[in-house]
C-alpha positions as CSV (number, residue, x, y, z in Angstrom):
1,M,-23.2,-18.7,-13.7
2,Q,-22.3,-18.2,-10.0
3,T,-23.5,-14.9,-8.4
4,L,-22.4,-13.3,-5.2
5,S,-25.4,-11.9,-3.1
6,L,-24.7,-8.4,-1.4
7,R,-26.2,-9.9,1.7
8,T,-23.3,-12.6,1.9
9,F,-20.6,-10.3,2.7
10,S,-19.5,-10.5,6.3
11,A,-20.2,-7.4,8.4
12,R,-16.7,-5.8,8.8
13,P,-16.2,-2.1,9.0
14,L,-17.9,0.0,6.4
15,F,-17.1,3.4,5.1
16,V,-19.1,6.1,3.3
17,A,-17.9,6.8,0.0
18,A,-15.3,9.5,-0.4
19,A,-14.6,11.9,-3.2
20,C,-11.9,11.3,-5.9
21,G,-8.3,12.1,-5.0
22,L,-5.3,12.8,-7.4
23,L,-4.3,9.0,-6.9
24,G,-7.9,8.0,-7.0
25,L,-7.4,4.3,-7.3
26,F,-7.9,4.5,-3.5
27,A,-10.9,6.9,-3.5
28,L,-14.7,7.1,-4.8
29,S,-16.1,9.6,-6.8
30,T,-19.0,10.9,-4.7
31,P,-19.1,14.1,-2.5
32,C,-16.5,14.1,0.2
33,M,-17.4,15.0,3.7
34,A,-13.8,15.3,5.2
35,Q,-12.0,18.6,5.9
36,S,-9.4,19.5,3.4
37,E,-7.2,20.8,6.0
38,P,-5.2,18.1,8.2
39,D,-5.8,20.1,11.5
40,E,-5.0,17.4,13.8
41,L,-1.4,16.8,12.4
42,P,1.6,17.8,14.6
43,F,3.3,19.4,11.8
44,E,2.3,21.9,9.0
45,Y,1.7,19.5,6.2
46,H,1.2,22.3,3.4
47,R,4.1,24.3,4.4
48,T,6.6,21.3,4.8
49,K,8.7,20.7,1.7
50,G,8.7,17.2,0.4
51,D,11.8,15.1,0.2
52,N,10.9,11.8,-1.5
53,P,11.8,9.9,-4.8
54,L,9.5,12.2,-6.9
55,T,11.0,15.6,-5.6
56,R,14.4,14.3,-6.2
57,L,13.6,12.9,-9.8
58,F,12.0,16.1,-10.8
59,A,15.0,18.2,-9.5
60,Q,17.1,16.1,-11.9
61,V,14.7,16.9,-14.6
62,D,14.8,20.5,-13.9
63,A,18.6,20.4,-13.8
64,G,18.7,18.6,-17.1
65,E,20.2,15.6,-15.6
66,V,17.4,13.3,-16.5
67,S,15.2,13.5,-19.6
68,L,11.7,12.0,-19.8
69,E,11.1,10.7,-23.2
70,Y,7.7,11.5,-24.7
71,D,5.7,8.7,-26.4
72,A,2.6,9.6,-28.5
73,H,0.4,7.1,-26.9
74,Y,1.8,6.7,-23.3
75,G,3.2,10.2,-22.9
76,V,6.0,10.1,-20.3
77,L,4.7,7.0,-18.5
78,P,7.3,4.6,-19.8
79,A,10.1,6.8,-19.1
80,L,9.0,7.6,-15.6
81,L,8.5,3.9,-14.7
82,D,12.1,3.5,-15.8
83,A,13.5,6.4,-14.1
84,L,11.8,5.3,-10.7
85,E,12.5,1.5,-11.2
86,I,8.9,0.6,-11.2
87,P,8.2,-2.5,-13.0
88,V,5.4,-2.9,-15.6
89,S,4.6,-6.2,-14.1
90,S,3.1,-4.2,-11.0
91,Q,0.3,-3.0,-13.3
92,G,-3.2,-3.4,-11.7
93,L,-6.3,-2.3,-13.6
94,V,-9.2,-0.6,-12.0
95,F,-12.5,-0.3,-14.1
96,S,-14.6,1.4,-11.4
97,K,-15.2,5.3,-11.9
98,T,-13.1,6.1,-8.7
99,S,-10.8,8.7,-9.4
100,L,-10.1,12.2,-10.4
101,Q,-10.5,11.0,-14.1
102,A,-13.8,9.2,-13.4
103,G,-15.3,10.3,-16.7
104,R,-12.6,8.5,-18.7
105,I,-12.6,5.2,-16.8
106,S,-15.0,2.1,-17.6
107,P,-14.5,-1.6,-17.9
108,K,-13.5,-1.0,-21.5
109,N,-11.0,1.8,-20.5
110,P,-9.7,0.8,-17.0
111,R,-7.2,2.8,-15.1
112,A,-3.7,1.4,-14.8
113,I,-1.7,1.5,-11.4
114,Y,1.8,1.0,-11.1
115,F,4.0,1.0,-7.9
116,N,7.1,0.2,-6.2
117,D,8.0,0.2,-2.5
118,D,7.6,4.1,-2.3
119,V,5.8,5.6,-5.5
120,Y,2.2,5.1,-7.0
121,I,1.4,6.2,-10.6
122,G,-2.1,6.1,-12.1
123,W,-2.6,6.3,-15.9
124,V,-5.8,6.6,-17.9
125,Q,-5.6,5.8,-21.5
126,G,-6.5,9.0,-23.7
127,S,-5.6,11.4,-20.7
128,S,-2.7,13.8,-20.7
129,L,-2.9,13.9,-16.9
130,L,-0.7,11.6,-14.9
131,E,-1.3,11.2,-11.2
132,L,1.4,10.4,-8.9
133,S,1.9,9.8,-5.2
134,T,4.6,8.8,-2.8
135,A,5.1,7.8,0.8
136,D,7.1,10.8,1.9
137,P,9.2,9.8,5.1
138,H,8.0,13.1,6.8
139,L,4.6,13.9,5.3
140,G,2.9,10.6,4.9
141,A,1.4,10.5,1.4
142,A,2.3,13.4,-1.0
143,F,0.5,14.0,-4.0
144,Y,1.4,15.2,-7.4
145,T,0.2,15.3,-11.1
146,I,2.0,15.7,-14.6
147,R,0.3,17.3,-17.3
148,M,1.9,15.3,-20.1
149,R,3.0,17.0,-23.3
150,P,6.1,16.8,-25.7
151,G,9.0,18.6,-24.1
152,R,9.3,19.3,-20.6
153,P,6.4,17.8,-18.5
154,Y,4.7,20.2,-16.0
155,L,4.7,19.0,-12.5
156,R,2.4,20.1,-9.7
157,R,2.2,19.4,-6.1
158,E,-1.5,19.1,-4.8
159,N,-2.6,19.4,-1.1
160,N,-6.0,20.4,-0.4
161,G,-7.9,18.6,-3.3
162,C,-6.1,15.3,-2.5
163,L,-6.3,15.5,1.2
164,A,-10.1,15.8,1.0
165,C,-10.1,11.9,0.2
166,H,-6.6,11.0,1.6
167,Y,-7.1,12.3,5.1
168,L,-9.9,10.3,6.5
169,P,-10.6,7.4,8.8
170,T,-10.0,5.1,5.9
171,T,-6.4,6.3,5.7
172,Q,-6.2,6.1,9.6
173,R,-6.5,9.9,9.7
174,V,-3.3,10.7,8.1
175,P,-2.2,11.7,4.7
176,G,-2.1,8.2,3.2
177,H,-3.5,5.6,0.7
178,T,-6.2,2.9,0.7
179,V,-7.2,0.2,-1.6
180,R,-10.9,0.1,-1.8
181,S,-13.1,-2.6,-3.1
182,V,-16.4,-1.4,-4.4
183,L,-19.6,-2.7,-6.0
184,T,-19.6,-1.8,-9.6
185,R,-22.0,-1.9,-12.6
186,S,-21.0,-2.8,-16.1
187,S,-20.9,1.0,-16.8
188,G,-18.0,1.5,-14.3
189,N,-20.4,3.5,-11.9
190,I,-20.5,2.2,-8.3
191,N,-23.3,1.7,-6.1
192,S,-22.3,3.9,-3.2
193,L,-25.1,2.9,-1.1
194,E,-23.9,-0.5,-0.6
195,R,-21.2,-1.8,1.2
196,S,-17.4,-1.0,0.2
197,F,-14.3,-2.3,1.7
198,V,-10.8,-0.9,2.6
199,T,-8.6,-3.9,2.1
200,D,-5.3,-4.9,3.6
201,H,-3.5,-8.3,4.2
202,S,-6.0,-9.1,6.9
203,S,-9.0,-8.9,4.5
204,P,-11.0,-11.9,3.5
205,F,-10.6,-12.8,-0.1
206,A,-14.5,-12.4,-0.5
207,E,-14.2,-8.7,0.3
208,R,-11.4,-7.9,-2.0
209,W,-11.0,-6.2,-5.6
210,G,-14.3,-5.1,-6.3
211,G,-14.0,-2.7,-9.3
212,W,-10.7,-4.3,-10.4
213,Y,-9.6,-6.8,-13.0
214,V,-7.8,-9.7,-11.4
215,T,-5.5,-12.2,-13.4
216,G,-3.8,-15.4,-12.1
217,Q,-4.6,-18.6,-10.6
218,L,-6.8,-18.5,-7.5
219,G,-7.3,-22.0,-6.5
220,G,-11.1,-21.5,-6.3
221,M,-11.0,-18.7,-3.8
222,Q,-13.8,-16.3,-4.4
223,H,-13.3,-12.4,-4.6
224,M,-15.2,-9.4,-5.9
225,G,-13.2,-8.8,-8.9
226,N,-14.0,-9.3,-12.5
227,A,-17.5,-8.8,-11.7
228,F,-20.5,-6.5,-12.1
229,L,-23.6,-5.6,-10.3
230,E,-26.9,-6.9,-11.8
231,G,-29.5,-5.7,-9.8
232,E,-28.5,-6.6,-6.2
233,E,-26.2,-9.5,-7.3
234,L,-22.5,-9.3,-8.0
235,V,-22.0,-11.5,-11.1
236,P,-18.7,-12.8,-12.0
237,H,-17.8,-12.4,-15.8
238,G,-15.4,-14.5,-17.7
239,E,-13.0,-17.1,-16.5
240,P,-12.3,-17.1,-12.8
241,N,-8.5,-18.1,-13.5
242,R,-7.8,-15.9,-16.4
243,Q,-4.0,-15.3,-17.5
244,N,-4.7,-11.9,-19.0
245,V,-7.6,-9.3,-19.7
246,S,-7.6,-9.9,-23.4
247,S,-11.2,-11.0,-23.4
248,D,-12.2,-7.8,-21.6
249,I,-10.2,-4.9,-23.3
250,D,-7.7,-4.4,-26.2
251,T,-4.6,-5.3,-24.3
252,S,-2.4,-3.8,-27.1
253,R,-3.2,-0.3,-25.7
254,W,-1.9,-0.9,-22.3
255,L,1.8,-1.7,-21.2
256,S,0.7,-5.1,-19.9
257,P,-2.2,-7.6,-20.5
258,H,-2.3,-8.4,-16.8
259,S,-3.8,-7.2,-13.5
260,D,-1.8,-9.6,-11.3
261,I,-3.2,-10.9,-8.1
262,V,0.2,-11.0,-6.3
263,A,0.8,-7.4,-7.2
264,L,-2.6,-6.5,-5.9
265,M,-1.9,-8.3,-2.7
266,V,1.3,-6.6,-2.2
267,L,-0.3,-3.3,-2.9
268,E,-2.8,-3.9,-0.2
269,H,-0.4,-4.6,2.4
270,Q,2.0,-1.9,1.5
271,T,-0.7,0.9,1.6
272,Y,-1.9,-0.3,4.9
273,T,1.4,-0.5,6.5
274,Q,2.6,2.8,5.3
275,N,-0.6,4.5,6.7
276,T,0.1,2.6,10.1
277,W,3.6,3.8,10.4
278,T,2.5,7.3,9.6
279,R,-0.2,7.2,12.2
280,A,2.2,5.8,14.8
281,S,4.9,8.5,14.0
282,M,2.3,11.2,14.5
283,N,0.9,9.9,17.5
284,V,4.4,10.0,19.0
285,R,5.2,13.5,17.5
286,G,2.0,14.7,19.1
287,A,3.0,13.2,22.7
288,L,6.6,14.5,22.3
289,K,5.3,17.9,21.6
290,A,3.0,17.8,24.5
291,A,5.8,16.5,27.0
292,G,7.9,19.3,25.7
293,E,5.3,21.9,26.7
294,E,4.8,20.4,30.1
295,D,7.1,20.6,33.2
296,D,9.6,17.8,33.2
297,S,8.4,16.7,36.5
298,D,4.9,16.1,35.4
299,E,4.6,12.4,36.0
300,E,1.2,12.2,34.1
301,T,2.7,13.5,31.0
302,A,5.8,11.3,31.1
303,A,3.6,8.2,31.8
304,N,1.3,9.3,28.7
305,L,4.3,9.4,26.5
306,Q,5.5,6.1,27.4
307,E,2.1,4.6,26.9
308,V,1.9,6.2,23.4
309,L,5.4,5.0,22.7
310,Q,4.5,1.4,23.5
311,A,1.1,1.3,21.8
312,S,2.4,2.8,18.6
313,A,5.4,0.6,18.5
314,K,3.1,-2.4,18.8
315,R,1.1,-1.3,15.9
316,V,4.3,-0.9,13.7
317,V,5.5,-4.3,14.9
318,D,2.1,-5.9,14.2
319,S,2.1,-4.5,10.7
320,L,5.6,-5.6,10.2
321,L,4.8,-9.2,11.3
322,F,1.5,-9.6,9.4
323,V,-0.5,-10.0,12.3
324,G,-4.2,-11.1,11.5
325,E,-3.1,-11.9,8.0
326,S,-5.9,-13.7,6.0
327,K,-4.9,-17.3,5.4
328,L,-4.9,-18.6,1.9
329,T,-7.1,-21.6,1.6
330,A,-5.5,-22.8,-1.7
331,P,-2.2,-21.9,-3.5
332,I,-2.4,-18.9,-5.9
333,K,0.0,-17.9,-8.8
334,G,0.4,-14.6,-10.6
335,S,-0.1,-14.3,-14.2
336,S,2.9,-11.9,-14.9
337,S,6.6,-11.7,-13.9
338,F,5.7,-9.6,-10.8
339,A,6.6,-12.2,-8.1
340,E,10.0,-12.7,-9.9
341,D,10.6,-8.9,-10.4
342,F,9.8,-8.2,-6.8
343,T,11.8,-11.0,-5.2
344,R,14.8,-10.1,-7.3
345,R,15.2,-6.8,-5.4
346,G,16.3,-8.6,-2.3
347,P,18.4,-8.1,-0.2
348,F,19.4,-11.6,0.4
349,D,21.4,-13.2,3.3
350,D,24.2,-15.8,2.8
351,R,21.9,-18.5,2.6
352,G,19.8,-16.8,-0.2
353,R,16.9,-15.9,2.0
354,S,14.9,-12.6,1.6
355,L,11.9,-11.0,3.1
356,R,10.7,-10.6,-0.3
357,T,10.5,-14.4,-1.1
358,F,6.9,-15.5,-1.5
359,D,5.1,-18.4,-0.1
360,L,1.6,-18.1,-1.8
361,E,0.3,-21.4,-0.6
362,T,-0.9,-20.5,3.0
363,R,0.2,-16.9,3.4
364,M,1.9,-14.0,1.2
365,F,5.5,-14.3,2.2
366,R,7.6,-17.2,3.4
367,F,9.2,-15.2,6.1
368,P,6.5,-12.8,7.4
369,C,8.4,-9.7,8.2
370,S,7.6,-6.8,5.8
371,Y,10.1,-5.8,3.3
372,L,9.3,-2.2,4.0
373,I,11.6,-2.4,7.0
374,Y,14.1,-1.4,4.5
375,S,12.3,1.7,3.4
376,S,13.1,5.2,4.0
377,S,9.7,5.5,5.9
378,F,10.8,2.9,8.4
379,D,14.1,4.7,8.8
380,A,12.4,8.1,9.4
381,L,10.2,6.9,12.1
382,E,10.6,9.1,15.2
383,P,13.9,7.9,17.0
384,A,12.1,7.2,20.1
385,L,9.4,5.1,18.3
386,R,12.0,3.3,16.2
387,E,14.1,2.3,19.2
388,R,10.8,0.9,21.0
389,V,9.9,-0.9,17.7
390,Y,13.1,-2.6,17.6
391,Q,12.9,-3.6,21.2
392,Q,9.4,-5.1,20.7
393,L,10.6,-6.8,17.5
394,W,13.5,-8.4,19.1
395,E,11.3,-9.8,22.0
396,V,9.0,-11.4,19.5
397,L,11.7,-12.8,17.3
398,T,13.8,-14.2,20.1
399,G,10.7,-15.9,21.8
400,Q,10.6,-13.5,24.8
401,N,7.1,-12.3,23.8
402,D,4.9,-15.2,22.8
403,A,1.6,-13.5,22.8
404,P,-1.1,-15.3,20.8
405,E,-1.2,-12.8,18.1
406,Y,2.3,-14.0,17.1
407,S,1.2,-17.7,17.0
408,H,1.5,-17.7,13.3
409,L,5.2,-17.4,13.9
410,S,6.9,-20.7,14.4
411,P,10.2,-20.8,16.2
412,Q,12.0,-21.6,13.1
413,T,10.4,-18.8,11.5
414,R,11.2,-16.3,14.0
415,S,14.8,-17.4,14.0
416,A,15.0,-17.3,10.1
417,I,13.5,-13.7,10.3
418,L,16.1,-12.7,12.8
419,E,19.0,-14.1,10.9
420,I,17.8,-12.5,7.6
421,L,17.5,-9.1,9.4
422,Q,20.9,-9.3,11.1
423,Q,22.6,-9.9,7.6
424,T,20.6,-7.4,5.6
425,K,19.2,-4.6,7.6
426,Q,21.5,-1.7,8.2
427,D,21.9,0.3,11.5
428,L,20.2,-2.5,13.7
429,P,20.8,-1.9,17.4
430,S,24.0,-3.1,18.8
431,G,22.0,-5.7,20.8
432,W,21.0,-7.3,17.7
433,Q,24.5,-8.7,16.9
434,A,24.6,-12.3,16.2
435,N,26.8,-13.2,19.2
436,L,24.1,-11.9,21.4
437,L,21.4,-14.0,20.1
438,S,19.3,-15.5,22.8
439,D,18.5,-19.3,22.7
440,A,15.0,-18.7,23.3
441,G,12.6,-19.9,20.7
442,R,15.4,-21.4,18.6
């Protein structure tokens, strides 16, 4: 049986284990050293009212416009997934004891994570507590719980407890989410003294999914999923290319027998990108606030604002364009319908192309510009920041900016992304009209 030595992992940034948060797929169940108050944020997080898919749904529930049917085994989970248009195929299974409900979680009773572009739901079999989180356009991540019971569910917004673990360097020091890869024993307990990784689309596969089940065809690429610590070695268990987790758990007790690799890859990209945008917006908010408090003739303050805008916009653009994405060394294939469910959402241009179309042979998407550009989080970027993002994105896609970090984008790919956006993205700047296209890079 193949083993992975702890000493073989590359020396990427490491993070001390953090305490459980309400959406604890992203956090660890050991004492948290972070402050619970986000003092550095340029707005009052605790006093700012959420405006997101969850607040809108529960306003409808309160008004009697939507009813969440209660199931004896799953509670309101199926009804909630349906109401929020979250596909069951997005299910990822976490067996590490890394959440608020760590005592209930084990390799025999993994925690299920479901998500769409905006909302994340954590469900633990046998628990009446449902954990929810969303990317709020103005707050960053906002956290909620539902105490499931027959009749009307009880919704609660959480702040202090969740931010203890969701406002850390691992979330770019904003209220956010991270996907963690941890070294886990067969009991589900983690070795918090050894390395753990925050993973995104740039992470090597060898550092991903510790503490997770992973299903699908991986083409021989190694990862940390489906494996347990034995002494100081991480030992894979079962078939590396498994289609389901029926050999590990009684899958009839979960909504799906899958923990689809494609869904997990999308989840990693999405959480990182949302955090990046929140950080960029908050940097700009802080700079604008400082500029507003200074004399307009203060050249240093004005120059600082422009510097913050330029740097923050570049971070957004780089996340949009998958700069630094880890290359696939072999084709991969999911085990569920997630890829089809995800792609079906579009939108599509008149040639049937979409930013949601997967590649999965050398990279994640065929046209590497994030589908999150259609999200409310993107539209809610500070106006000055969003304007600068469009300017920089235009320069890259038209070939005016051919910096080395964009070398993964061929002229044909840049042109295709630009054409797709022109037909599918609303409220583009006027300069993006088709008749103003530059011939550069085409």
